[in-house]
C-alpha positions in Angstrom: -159.9 45.9 -22.1 -157.0 47.8 -23.7 -156.2 47.3 -27.4 -153.2 45.1 -26.9 -155.3 42.6 -24.8 -157.8 42.0 -27.7 -157.8 38.3 -28.4 -156.1 37.3 -25.2 -159.1 36.0 -23.2 -157.9 32.4 -23.4 -154.5 33.2 -22.0 -155.9 35.3 -19.3 -158.2 32.5 -18.4 -155.3 30.2 -18.0 -153.5 32.7 -15.8 -156.7 32.9 -13.7 -156.6 29.1 -13.2 -153.0 29.4 -12.0 -154.1 32.1 -9.5 -156.8 29.8 -8.2 -154.2 27.0 -7.7 -152.0 29.5 -5.9 -154.8 30.3 -3.5 -154.7 26.6 -2.6 -151.0 26.8 -1.8 -149.9 25.2 -5.1 -146.9 27.0 -6.6 -146.3 27.0 -10.4 -144.3 28.5 -13.2 -146.1 30.2 -16.1 -144.2 31.2 -19.3 -145.9 33.7 -21.6 -144.7 33.3 -25.2 -145.2 35.4 -28.3 -143.3 37.1 -31.0 -141.8 40.6 -30.4 -144.8 43.0 -30.6 -147.3 40.4 -29.5 -148.1 42.4 -26.4 -146.4 40.3 -23.7 -145.8 43.3 -21.5 -149.4 44.4 -21.7 -150.4 40.8 -20.8 -148.1 40.8 -17.8 -149.5 44.1 -16.7 -153.0 42.7 -16.8 -151.8 39.6 -14.9 -150.5 41.9 -12.2 -153.8 43.5 -11.8 -155.6 40.2 -11.6 -153.2 39.0 -8.9 -153.7 42.2 -6.9 -157.4 41.9 -7.2 -157.2 38.4 -5.9 -155.3 39.6 -2.8 -152.0 38.3 -3.9 -148.8 40.2 -3.2 -146.9 41.0 -6.5 -143.3 41.8 -7.1 -141.9 42.4 -10.6 -138.7 42.9 -12.5 -137.8 43.7 -16.1 -134.9 42.1 -17.8 -133.3 43.8 -20.8 -130.8 43.1 -23.4 -128.6 46.0 -22.4 -128.4 44.7 -18.8 -128.1 41.0 -19.5 -124.5 41.0 -18.2 -125.2 42.9 -14.9 -124.7 40.3 -12.2 -127.8 39.8 -10.1 -129.5 42.6 -12.0 -133.1 41.0 -12.0 -132.6 39.7 -8.5 -131.8 43.2 -7.3 -135.0 44.5 -8.7 -137.0 41.9 -6.8 -135.1 42.7 -3.6 -136.0 46.3 -3.8 -139.7 45.4 -3.8 -139.4 42.7 -1.2 -137.2 44.7 1.2 -137.8 47.9 3.2 -136.5 50.9 1.3 -134.1 51.7 4.1 -132.3 48.3 3.8 -129.0 48.4 1.9 -129.2 46.5 -1.4 -126.5 45.9 -4.0 -125.6 43.2 -6.4 -123.2 41.5 -4.0 -125.8 41.0 -1.3 -128.9 40.5 -3.4 -128.9 36.7 -3.3 -128.7 36.6 0.5 -131.2 39.4 1.0 -133.8 37.9 -1.3 -133.6 34.6 0.5 -133.9 36.4 3.8 -136.9 38.4 2.6 -138.6 35.7 0.5 -139.6 33.2 3.1 -141.2 35.7 5.5 -143.1 37.2 2.5 -144.4 33.7 1.6 -145.4 33.1 5.2 -147.5 36.2 4.9 -149.5 34.7 2.0 -149.2 33.8 -1.7 -146.7 35.7 -3.7 -146.6 36.4 -7.5 -143.3 37.1 -9.1 -143.4 38.7 -12.6 -140.3 38.9 -14.9 -140.7 40.5 -18.3 -138.3 39.7 -21.1 -137.0 36.7 -19.1 -135.0 35.6 -22.1 -132.5 38.3 -21.1 -132.2 37.4 -17.4 -128.6 37.6 -16.2 -126.9 34.4 -15.5 -126.8 34.8 -11.6 -130.4 35.7 -11.4 -131.3 32.8 -13.6 -129.5 30.4 -11.1 -131.7 31.7 -8.3 -134.8 31.4 -10.4 -133.9 27.8 -11.3 -133.5 27.1 -7.6 -136.9 28.5 -6.8 -138.5 26.5 -9.6 -137.2 23.3 -8.1 -139.0 24.1 -4.8 -142.2 25.4 -6.2 -144.1 22.3 -5.2 -143.7 23.3 -1.5 -144.1 27.1 -1.9 -147.1 29.3 -2.4 -145.3 31.1 -5.2 -146.4 31.9 -8.8 -143.5 32.6 -11.0 -144.6 34.3 -14.2 -142.0 34.8 -17.0 -142.5 36.8 -20.1 -140.3 34.8 -22.5 -137.7 32.3 -21.7 -137.6 28.5 -21.7 -141.2 27.0 -21.5 -140.2 23.4 -20.7 -142.0 22.1 -17.6 -144.1 25.3 -17.2 -147.7 26.3 -17.9 -147.4 27.7 -21.4 -149.5 30.7 -22.5 -148.9 31.5 -26.2 -150.1 34.9 -27.5 -151.2 34.2 -31.1 -151.2 36.7 -33.9 -154.6 38.4 -34.4 -156.9 38.3 -37.4 -158.3 41.2 -39.3 -161.3 41.7 -37.1 -159.2 41.7 -33.9 -156.6 44.1 -35.4 -159.5 46.4 -36.4 -160.6 46.3 -32.7 -157.1 47.1 -31.5 -156.9 50.1 -33.9 -160.3 51.4 -32.7 -159.2 51.1 -29.1 -156.0 53.1 -29.6 -157.5 55.7 -32.0 -160.8 56.0 -30.2 -162.8 55.9 -33.4 -164.0 53.3 -35.9 -161.7 52.1 -38.8 -162.9 50.7 -42.1 -162.2 47.2 -43.4 -159.5 48.3 -45.9 -157.6 50.1 -43.1 -157.9 47.0 -40.9 -156.7 44.7 -43.7 -153.7 46.9 -44.4 -152.9 47.1 -40.7 -153.0 43.4 -40.4 -150.6 42.8 -43.2 -148.3 45.5 -42.1 -148.1 44.5 -38.4 -148.4 40.7 -39.2 -151.1 40.4 -36.5 -148.9 41.7 -33.7 -151.0 44.1 -31.5 -148.1 45.6 -29.6 -146.3 46.6 -32.8 -149.5 48.1 -34.1 -150.2 50.0 -30.8 -146.8 51.5 -30.8 -147.1 52.7 -34.4 -150.6 54.1 -33.8 -149.5 56.0 -30.7 -146.9 57.8 -32.8 -149.4 58.6 -35.5 -152.0 60.0 -33.0 -149.7 62.9 -32.4 -149.8 63.9 -36.0 -152.4 66.3 -37.5 -154.5 65.4 -40.5 -156.1 62.2 -41.7 -154.5 58.8 -41.0 -154.0 56.6 -44.1 -153.0 52.9 -44.5 -149.8 54.1 -46.2 -149.0 56.2 -43.1 -149.5 53.2 -40.9 -147.3 50.9 -43.0 -144.5 53.4 -43.0 -144.8 53.9 -39.2 -144.8 50.2 -38.5 -141.6 49.9 -40.5 -140.1 52.8 -38.6 -141.0 51.2 -35.2 -139.4 47.9 -36.3 -136.4 49.7 -37.6 -136.0 51.7 -34.4 -136.2 48.5 -32.4 -133.6 46.8 -34.6 -131.2 49.8 -34.6 -131.4 49.9 -30.8 -130.4 46.3 -30.5 -127.6 46.6 -33.0 -126.2 49.6 -31.2 -125.4 47.5 -28.1 -124.2 44.3 -29.8 -120.5 43.5 -30.1 -119.1 44.2 -33.6 -118.5 40.5 -34.2 -122.1 39.7 -33.2 -123.2 42.3 -35.8 -120.9 40.7 -38.4 -122.5 37.3 -37.7 -126.0 38.9 -38.1 -124.9 40.4 -41.4 -123.7 37.0 -42.6 -127.0 35.5 -41.6 -128.9 38.3 -43.5 -126.9 37.6 -46.7 -127.2 33.8 -46.4 -130.9 34.1 -45.7 -131.3 30.5 -44.8 -129.2 29.0 -47.7 -126.0 28.4 -45.6 -125.8 26.4 -42.4 -124.4 27.8 -39.2 -120.9 26.5 -39.9 -120.7 28.3 -43.2 -122.3 31.4 -41.8 -119.7 31.6 -39.1 -117.0 31.0 -41.7 -118.4 33.9 -43.6 -118.5 36.2 -40.6 -114.9 35.2 -39.5 -115.2 36.0 -35.8 -111.8 36.4 -34.2 -112.1 37.3 -30.5 -115.5 35.8 -29.5 -116.2 32.0 -29.7 -119.0 30.7 -31.8 -120.8 29.5 -28.6 -120.6 32.9 -27.1 -121.9 34.5 -30.3 -124.8 32.1 -30.5 -125.7 32.9 -26.8 -125.3 36.6 -27.5 -127.9 36.5 -30.3 -130.2 33.9 -28.8 -132.3 36.4 -26.8 -132.4 39.2 -29.3 -135.4 37.9 -31.2 -133.6 38.9 -34.5 -132.9 35.3 -35.6 -135.5 32.6 -36.1 -133.2 29.8 -35.2 -129.5 29.4 -34.4 -129.0 25.8 -35.6 -129.3 24.3 -39.0 -129.5 27.1 -41.5 -130.2 30.4 -39.5 -132.4 33.1 -40.9 -133.4 36.6 -39.6 -136.9 36.8 -38.1 -137.7 40.2 -39.7 -136.8 41.5 -43.2 -136.4 45.0 -41.6 -133.5 43.6 -39.6 -131.8 42.6 -42.8 -132.3 46.0 -44.3 -130.9 47.8 -41.2 -127.9 45.4 -41.1 -126.9 45.7 -44.7 -127.6 49.5 -44.8 -124.8 49.9 -42.3 -122.3 48.6 -44.9 -120.8 50.4 -47.9 -121.7 49.1 -51.4 -118.3 47.5 -51.8 -118.5 45.7 -48.5 -122.0 44.3 -49.3 -120.9 43.2 -52.7 -117.8 41.5 -51.3 -119.8 39.7 -48.5 -122.3 38.4 -51.1 -119.4 37.3 -53.3 -117.8 35.3 -50.5 -121.2 33.8 -49.6 -121.8 32.8 -53.2 -118.4 31.1 -53.4 -119.2 29.2 -50.2 -122.6 28.2 -51.5 -121.0 26.9 -54.7 -118.4 24.9 -52.8 -121.0 23.5 -50.5 -123.3 22.5 -53.4 -126.4 24.3 -52.3 -129.3 24.9 -54.6 -128.8 26.7 -57.9 -131.5 29.2 -56.9 -129.6 30.0 -53.7 -126.4 30.5 -55.6 -128.0 32.8 -58.1 -129.6 34.9 -55.3 -126.2 35.4 -53.7 -124.6 36.2 -57.0 -127.3 38.9 -57.7 -125.8 40.9 -54.7 -122.2 40.0 -55.4 -119.5 41.8 -57.4 -118.5 40.0 -60.7 -116.9 36.6 -59.8 -115.1 36.0 -63.0 -115.7 32.3 -62.8 -117.4 30.0 -65.3 -119.6 28.5 -62.6 -121.1 31.9 -61.8 -122.1 32.5 -65.5 -123.5 29.0 -65.8 -125.5 29.4 -62.6 -127.0 32.7 -63.5 -128.0 31.5 -67.0 -129.5 28.3 -65.7 -131.5 30.1 -63.0 -132.7 32.5 -65.7 -133.9 29.6 -67.8 -135.7 28.1 -64.9 -137.4 31.5 -64.2 -138.5 31.8 -67.8 -139.9 28.3 -67.8 -141.9 29.4 -64.7 -143.1 32.5 -66.7 -141.0 34.7 -64.3 -139.7 36.8 -67.1 -138.8 39.9 -65.0 -136.7 37.7 -62.7 -135.1 36.1 -65.7 -134.2 39.5 -67.1 -132.5 40.6 -63.9 -130.5 37.4 -63.7 -129.3 37.7 -67.3 -128.5 41.4 -66.8 -126.3 40.4 -63.9 -124.8 37.6 -66.0 -123.6 40.2 -68.5 -121.2 41.5 -65.8 -119.5 38.1 -65.9 -118.6 38.2 -69.6 -117.2 41.6 -70.5 -114.4 40.3 -72.6 -115.9 37.1 -74.0 -117.9 38.0 -77.2 -119.5 34.6 -77.8 -120.7 34.1 -74.3 -121.8 37.8 -74.1 -123.8 37.4 -77.3 -125.5 34.3 -76.0 -126.5 36.1 -72.8 -127.7 39.1 -74.8 -129.9 36.8 -77.0 -131.4 35.1 -73.9 -131.9 38.5 -72.3 -133.7 39.8 -75.4 -136.0 36.7 -75.4 -136.9 37.5 -71.8 -137.5 41.1 -72.6 -139.8 40.3 -75.4 -142.2 39.3 -72.6 -141.8 42.3 -70.3 -140.3 45.2 -72.5 -140.9 44.0 -76.1 -139.5 47.1 -77.8 -136.3 46.8 -75.8 -136.1 43.2 -76.7 -136.5 44.0 -80.3 -133.8 46.6 -80.2 -131.4 44.1 -78.6 -132.1 41.5 -81.2 -131.7 44.0 -84.1 -128.4 45.1 -82.6 -127.1 41.5 -82.5 -127.9 41.1 -86.1 -126.4 44.4 -87.2 -123.2 44.5 -85.1 -122.1 40.9 -84.4 -119.6 39.8 -87.1 -117.8 36.9 -85.3 -118.3 33.7 -87.4 -118.9 31.8 -84.1 -122.1 33.9 -83.6 -123.9 32.5 -86.6 -126.4 30.4 -84.6 -127.1 33.4 -82.3 -127.8 35.6 -85.3 -130.2 33.1 -86.7 -132.0 32.8 -83.4 -132.2 36.6 -83.2 -133.6 36.9 -86.7 -136.1 34.0 -86.0 -137.4 35.9 -83.0 -137.7 39.2 -84.9 -139.7 37.6 -87.7 -141.9 35.7 -85.3 -142.6 38.9 -83.2 -144.1 40.4 -86.4 -142.4 43.8 -86.6 -141.9 43.5 -90.4 -140.1 46.8 -90.9 -137.5 46.2 -88.1 -137.0 42.6 -89.2 -136.5 43.6 -92.8 -133.8 46.1 -92.0 -131.9 44.0 -89.4 -132.1 40.6 -91.2 -131.1 42.0 -94.6 -128.0 43.6 -93.0 -127.1 40.2 -91.5 -127.8 38.3 -94.8 -125.6 40.6 -96.8 -122.7 40.2 -94.4 -122.6 36.5 -95.4 -121.5 33.6 -93.3 -122.2 30.0 -92.8 -125.7 30.9 -91.6 -126.5 32.9 -94.8 -129.0 30.4 -96.1 -131.1 30.4 -92.9 -131.0 34.2 -92.6 -132.1 34.5 -96.3 -135.0 32.2 -95.6 -136.2 34.3 -92.7 -135.8 37.5 -94.8 -138.0 36.2 -97.5 -140.6 34.7 -95.0 -140.8 38.1 -93.5 -141.3 39.7 -96.9 -144.1 37.2 -97.8 -146.0 38.1 -94.7 -145.6 41.8 -95.5 -148.4 42.9 -97.9 -147.2 46.5 -98.3 -144.5 48.1 -100.3 -141.8 45.5 -101.3 -138.2 46.1 -100.2 -137.0 48.6 -102.8 -133.3 47.7 -102.4 -133.9 44.0 -103.4 -130.3 43.4 -102.3 -131.1 40.0 -100.9 -131.1 37.3 -103.7 -134.4 35.4 -104.2 -134.5 31.8 -102.9 -134.0 29.0 -105.3 -137.1 27.1 -106.6 -135.8 23.9 -105.1 -133.6 24.8 -102.2 -131.5 22.2 -100.2 -131.5 24.1 -97.0 -134.4 23.0 -94.7 -135.3 26.5 -93.7 -135.4 27.8 -97.2 -137.4 24.7 -98.2 -140.1 25.6 -95.6 -140.4 29.2 -96.8 -140.5 28.2 -100.5 -143.1 25.6 -99.7 -145.3 28.2 -98.0 -144.9 30.8 -100.8 -145.6 28.1 -103.5 -148.6 27.0 -101.6 -150.0 30.5 -101.3 -149.4 30.9 -105.0 -151.2 27.7 -105.8 -148.2 26.2 -107.6 -147.8 22.4 -107.7 -149.1 20.8 -104.5 -146.8 17.8 -105.1 -143.6 19.9 -105.0 -145.0 21.9 -102.0 -145.6 18.7 -100.1 -142.0 17.5 -100.8 -140.5 20.8 -99.8 -142.5 21.1 -96.6 -141.5 17.5 -95.6 -137.9 18.4 -96.3 -138.2 21.4 -94.0 -139.7 19.4 -91.2 -137.2 16.5 -91.5 -134.4 18.6 -89.9 -133.4 17.8 -86.4 -135.5 19.7 -83.9 -133.7 22.8 -82.7 -131.3 22.8 -85.8 -133.5 25.2 -87.8 -135.4 28.3 -86.9 -139.1 28.1 -85.8 -140.8 30.5 -88.2 -139.9 28.5 -91.4 -141.1 25.3 -89.7 -144.5 26.9 -88.9 -144.7 28.0 -92.5 -144.0 24.5 -93.7 -146.8 23.1 -91.5 -149.2 25.7 -92.9 -148.2 24.6 -96.4 -149.0 21.0 -95.5 -152.3 22.3 -94.3 -153.2 23.5 -97.8 -152.0 20.2 -99.4 -154.5 18.4 -97.1 -151.7 16.6 -95.2 -153.4 17.4 -91.9 -151.8 14.7 -89.7 -148.3 15.8 -90.7 -149.1 19.5 -90.2 -150.5 18.8 -86.8 -147.4 16.8 -85.8 -145.1 19.5 -87.0 -147.0 22.2 -85.1 -147.0 20.0 -81.9 -143.2 19.6 -82.3 -142.7 23.4 -82.6 -144.9 24.0 -79.6 -142.9 21.5 -77.5 -139.6 23.1 -78.5 -140.8 26.7 -77.9 -142.3 25.9 -74.6 -139.0 24.2 -73.6 -137.2 27.4 -74.7 -139.9 29.6 -72.9 -140.6 31.8 -76.0 -144.3 32.7 -75.5 -144.6 34.7 -78.7 -143.5 31.6 -80.8 -145.8 29.4 -78.6 -148.7 31.7 -79.4 -148.2 31.8 -83.1 -147.9 28.0 -83.2 -151.2 27.8 -81.3 -152.8 30.1 -83.8 -151.6 28.0 -86.7 -152.9 24.9 -84.9 -156.2 26.6 -84.3 -156.4 27.4 -88.1 -155.8 23.7 -88.7 -158.7 22.8 -86.4 -161.0 25.3 -88.0 -160.2 23.9 -91.4 -161.2 20.4 -90.1 -164.3 21.6 -88.3 -162.9 21.0 -84.9 -164.4 24.2 -83.5 -163.9 23.5 -79.8 -160.2 22.5 -80.3 -159.7 25.8 -82.2 -161.3 27.7 -79.4 -159.1 26.1 -76.8 -156.0 26.8 -78.8 -157.0 30.4 -79.4 -157.7 31.0 -75.7 -154.2 29.5 -75.0 -152.7 31.7 -77.6 -154.3 34.8 -76.1 -152.6 34.0 -72.8 -149.2 33.7 -74.6 -149.5 36.8 -76.9 -151.3 39.4 -74.8 -151.0 42.1 -73.8 -148.2 43.1 -76.2 -145.9 40.2 -76.9 -147.0 40.1 -80.5 -146.2 43.3 -82.4 -149.4 45.3 -83.0 -148.8 45.1 -86.7 -149.0 41.3 -86.5 -152.1 41.2 -84.2 -154.6 40.9 -87.2 -153.4 37.4 -87.7 -154.7 36.4 -84.3 -157.9 38.5 -84.6 -158.7 36.9 -88.0 -158.5 33.4 -86.6 -160.8 34.5 -83.7 -163.3 36.0 -86.1 -163.4 32.9 -88.2 -164.2 30.8 -85.1 -167.0 33.2 -84.1 -168.5 33.0 -87.6 -168.5 29.2 -87.6 -170.2 29.2 -84.2 -172.8 31.8 -85.2 -171.4 34.4 -82.7 -171.9 37.2 -85.2 -172.0 39.9 -82.5 -168.5 38.8 -81.2 -167.2 38.7 -84.8 -168.5 42.3 -85.2 -166.7 43.5 -82.1 -163.4 42.0 -83.4 -163.9 43.5 -86.8 -164.3 46.9 -85.0 -161.2 46.5 -82.9 -159.0 49.7 -83.2 -155.6 48.8 -84.7 -152.5 50.9 -85.0 -151.2 52.4 -88.2 -149.2 49.9 -90.3 -151.4 46.9 -89.8 -152.7 47.3 -93.4 -149.3 46.0 -94.6 -149.8 42.6 -93.0 -151.1 39.3 -94.3 -153.4 39.3 -91.2 -155.0 42.5 -92.4 -155.8 40.9 -95.8 -157.4 38.0 -94.0 -159.5 40.5 -91.9 -160.6 42.2 -95.1 -162.0 38.9 -96.3 -163.8 38.2 -93.0 -165.2 41.7 -93.0 -166.6 41.1 -96.5 -168.4 37.9 -95.1 -169.9 39.9 -92.3 -171.3 42.5 -94.8 -172.6 39.7 -96.9 -174.4 38.1 -93.9 -176.0 41.4 -93.3 -177.0 41.8 -96.9 -174.7 44.8 -97.4 -173.6 43.9 -100.9 -171.6 47.0 -101.9 -169.3 47.1 -98.7 -168.9 43.3 -99.0 -167.8 43.6 -102.7 -165.3 46.3 -101.7 -163.8 44.2 -99.0 -163.5 41.1 -101.3 -162.0 43.0 -104.2 -159.5 44.8 -101.9 -158.5 41.4 -100.4 -158.1 40.0 -103.9 -156.0 43.0 -105.0 -153.6 42.5 -102.2 -153.3 38.8 -102.7 -152.7 39.2 -106.4 -150.0 41.8 -105.7 -148.1 39.1 -103.8 -149.0 36.5 -106.5 -151.1 34.6 -103.9 -153.7 33.0 -106.1 -154.6 29.8 -104.3 -158.3 29.6 -103.6 -157.5 27.3 -100.7 -156.4 30.4 -98.8 -159.5 32.5 -99.4 -162.2 32.0 -102.0 -162.5 35.7 -102.5 -163.6 35.4 -106.2 -166.7 33.3 -105.4 -167.6 35.5 -102.5 -167.3 38.6 -104.7 -169.4 36.8 -107.4 -172.2 36.6 -104.8 -172.2 40.5 -104.6 -171.8 41.1 -108.3 -174.2 39.1 -110.6 -172.8 40.6 -113.8 -169.3 39.4 -113.2 -170.3 36.2 -111.3 -169.7 33.8 -114.1 -166.3 35.1 -114.9 -165.2 35.2 -111.3 -166.4 31.7 -110.6 -164.8 30.2 -113.7 -161.5 31.9 -112.8 -161.6 30.5 -109.2 -162.3 27.0 -110.5 -159.4 27.1 -113.0 -157.1 28.1 -110.1 -158.5 25.5 -107.7 -158.0 22.8 -110.4 -154.4 24.0 -111.0 -153.7 23.6 -107.3 -155.3 20.2 -107.6 -156.4 19.1 -104.1 -159.9 17.7 -103.8 -160.6 20.0 -100.9 -159.7 23.1 -102.8 -161.7 22.2 -105.8 -164.7 20.9 -103.8 -164.8 24.0 -101.6 -164.6 26.2 -104.7 -167.7 24.3 -106.1 -169.5 24.8 -102.8 -168.9 28.6 -102.8 -169.7 28.8 -106.5 -173.1 27.1 -105.9 -173.8 29.7 -103.2 -172.9 32.5 -105.6 -174.7 31.1 -108.7 -178.0 29.8 -107.6 -179.1 29.0 -111.1 -176.3 26.4 -111.5 -176.3 25.5 -107.7 -177.3 21.9 -107.9 -174.5 20.9 -110.1 -171.9 22.8 -108.1 -173.2 21.3 -104.8 -173.2 17.8 -106.2 -169.6 18.2 -107.4 -168.7 19.7 -104.0 -170.1 16.7 -102.1 -168.3 14.2 -104.4 -165.0 15.9 -104.1 -165.1 16.8 -100.3 -166.1 13.3 -99.3 -163.1 11.8 -97.5 -161.2 15.1 -97.2 -160.2 16.7 -93.9 -162.7 19.5 -94.6 -165.6 17.8 -92.8 -167.6 21.0 -92.1 -167.4 22.0 -95.7 -168.5 18.5 -96.7 -171.6 18.7 -94.4 -172.4 22.2 -95.6 -172.3 21.0 -99.2 -174.6 18.1 -98.4 -177.1 20.5 -96.7 -177.0 22.9 -99.8 -177.5 20.0 -102.1 -180.4 18.7 -100.0 -182.0 22.1 -100.2 -181.6 22.1 -104.0 -183.4 18.7 -104.2 -186.1 20.0 -101.9 -186.7 23.0 -104.3 -187.5 20.7 -107.2 -189.4 18.2 -105.0 -186.8 15.4 -105.5 -187.9 13.7 -102.3 -185.8 10.6 -102.3 -182.6 12.4 -103.2 -183.3 15.1 -100.6 -184.0 12.5 -97.9 -180.8 10.6 -98.7 -178.5 13.6 -98.8 -180.1 15.1 -95.7 -179.7 11.8 -93.9 -176.0 11.6 -94.8 -175.5 15.2 -93.5 -177.3 14.3 -90.2 -175.1 11.2 -89.7 -171.9 13.1 -90.3 -172.8 16.0 -88.0 -174.2 14.0 -85.2 -170.9 13.7 -83.2 -169.8 17.2 -84.0 -170.4 20.4 -82.0 -171.7 22.4 -84.9 -174.6 24.4 -83.6 -175.4 26.2 -86.8 -175.2 23.0 -88.8 -177.5 21.1 -86.5 -180.0 24.1 -86.6 -179.9 24.1 -90.4 -180.4 20.3 -90.6 -183.4 20.5 -88.2 -184.9 23.4 -90.1 -184.5 21.8 -93.5 -185.9 18.5 -92.1 -189.0 20.3 -91.0 -189.3 22.0 -94.4 -188.9 18.7 -96.1 -191.7 17.0 -94.0 -194.0 20.0 -94.6 -193.4 20.2 -98.3 -193.8 16.4 -98.8 -197.1 16.5 -96.9 -198.4 19.4 -99.0 -197.6 17.6 -102.1 -199.2 14.3 -101.0 -202.3 15.6 -99.3 -203.1 18.8 -101.3 -202.9 20.9 -98.2 -201.9 24.6 -98.2 -198.5 25.4 -96.7 -200.0 26.7 -93.5 -202.3 23.7 -93.2 -199.4 21.4 -93.7 -197.3 23.0 -91.0 -200.1 23.1 -88.5 -201.0 19.4 -89.3 -197.3 18.4 -88.7 -197.1 20.1 -85.4 -200.5 19.0 -84.2 -199.7 15.4 -85.0 -196.6 15.7 -82.9 -198.7 16.6 -79.9 -198.1 20.3 -79.7 -201.0 22.4 -78.2 -202.7 25.0 -80.3 -201.2 27.9 -78.2 -197.7 26.7 -78.9 -198.4 26.1 -82.6 -199.6 29.7 -82.8 -196.3 30.9 -81.2 -194.1 28.8 -83.5 -195.9 29.9 -86.7 -196.5 33.4 -85.6 -200.2 33.3 -86.1 -203.3 33.7 -83.9 -204.9 30.8 -82.0 -208.1 31.2 -83.9 -206.2 30.8 -87.1 -204.7 27.5 -85.8 -208.1 26.2 -85.0 -209.5 27.1 -88.5 -206.5 25.5 -90.2 -206.9 22.3 -88.1 -210.6 22.2 -89.0 -209.8 22.5 -92.7 -207.2 19.7 -92.4 -209.7 17.4 -90.6 -212.3 18.1 -93.3 -209.9 17.4 -96.2 -208.5 14.2 -94.7 -211.9 13.0 -93.3 -210.6 12.6 -89.7 -212.4 13.6 -86.5 -209.4 14.7 -84.3 -205.7 14.7 -83.6 -205.2 11.0 -82.8 -206.6 10.0 -86.2 -204.6 12.9 -87.8 -201.4 11.4 -86.4 -202.3 7.9 -87.7 -203.1 9.2 -91.2 -199.8 11.2 -91.4 -197.7 8.2 -90.4 -199.1 6.4 -93.4 -198.1 9.1 -95.8 -195.1 7.9 -97.8 
């Protein structure tokens, strides 16, 4: 079987059944259907061979697009096969001759008539064929048409082939095996059409050198293009014009509008439709027509000048707008059109870009907005609005280009009407995190003055507060007032006061003032800052609601970098409250919004620090180590995120027992915080952590931290400081832990509260204060039971076992090893497992048990369990 007949067994079987019926004198009509390139001609060739093998006489004809207007053209071909070669045959006598020759031929036995490309049969030949069809019930004639109208006929459809079948076609043509990748590429390129694939491969066989999938794809395109060009070369100019209109409309305009766009003058619409019906270039010629092959559109539009194409698209866009078709359709047409100069065109492009950004199609949005710029050359406000939207889109695809565009808006726009756009641009620059670019551009805009001056000044000082490097030497922008009235300034001042540990009551009021503004009326970055300030004042519910509002607004505006930062802030809130899974979900979502490069590299430590904190809480120290070792670009050391990373790196060193590196990290973190006058222990309790590495200075560092925590005044800050102080000063640990438990009870810092309970229980255990230890440990267990705190649960279990063992030793005068063995044996654990748990030999376990039995006067495990249950 040849390559083009792969996968055609079913169709050939159907044709075989028709041949069997013909042998019984039953005439039928068979129509073979399939897309151009499906191998209809090869199928008809095989059908001819089958008929001849069955002893059936076969006559055939080929219709063609070029000869579709030749009268009796197909009939004349049939006459030449039916008649003697000496008989005169021309179009004028064909009908009479075929009738005179057909009946004798049928009396001589069954006859099979094959007509390929029957959709292009001329009108006169079609009349004869229709006449024959009406008489088929009484004639031993099998009429087989490749294409044409299938109604009332036996239909054989040639389906597209799958990858395996296309691979077999390629191997048949090339005469050698092909690999799976080649077969897959071939299937995609030829769309499962074996005839198209075969034609392309026959061309490539003549080339020297290896055959690649790219070669095949290009050759299939060339075959398609050649076929389309050949058809276009014989079509009337007005038919080509209609095809071009269909190519431009691409299914968005109905046939009436497409014809209006093509403007035929000498050929009627019905004639044009009939002209195109058999070309195979159009999927349908009713409703909203569309070309069947993208290559046809390319060939059609390539034959026009750029000006002609732009004009045709412009006319189509105008018709689409007037007809009220979808916004997407209008925008697509506008993308190919010359500038329209109408408000509707600008609105459509901006709206379509907004929809694209909401769907995360930022490249598409950028293209639409770039096209929209052509509609507003002399309209400064509208142009600035489009530029701002374009910059937002570019921040997701070409961040540096987006930054430059935002900075240019801030530096060059002076129109008072553009104040809101300048604020928006400054907000995005600060949120993106390129502190240096934001400093230069925003300060320029602030110094220019204007109604938006207060919001721009707020953004400038927020940017400065997050920059832990050299301050702005110019200091040209005036400091913010202590009690501002502008909501944006209130949010920034609230955050700066909170970081400085100054007056939690005033901070709370300022943050609430910042968040009371109407959504969308103030920039995003100061509102996130206000929410973070409320986090430090323990107003968790308000902070969460504020961040949720920011997230909703930023998602609506489709600004991923702002969405990402709000998610990081909400993750920090969850971490503070001990909601580790919630924090993990938010950080995963933030990663999707911020990576690979939407957040400026200098600001990336902010995200990394939150992830490290999560891993430390979950006990994933190896992952925290990996993040700590992440290579970061130059300049990150000037960010607040880097200060946070220093603190976390100090914790990692401390966990590993590396006191000197830990001390260096804590002291450097503190130096940077103090340089910015950020002294609030609620941010990072770096002094207590440093005290754990520096016993000589521990008392002084702890006392200073407690003074600052009390100055800030929130129970969570003071309680957490006592917790860390107890960890640093083990000699005064019990007092610190008891105070931490008292202060943290009822605060949002649930994880710190439970940690303080565990530490206090351990202190009680150390002095054999059994009742207090049991009570505190029970409270910790009860609070932790519903939480997903793996490390905490492990510590509670370990401490509980130590408590049971120590109490047993004290009551029964057993050694520590004997008490441990007795506890495990009474619980039913076999000796071998006890040996593994306690890292001792099995013989040692047996000897310890024997000693326990002797001291307690019991014969075995059952009695041992009974005795231990009675121990108070």
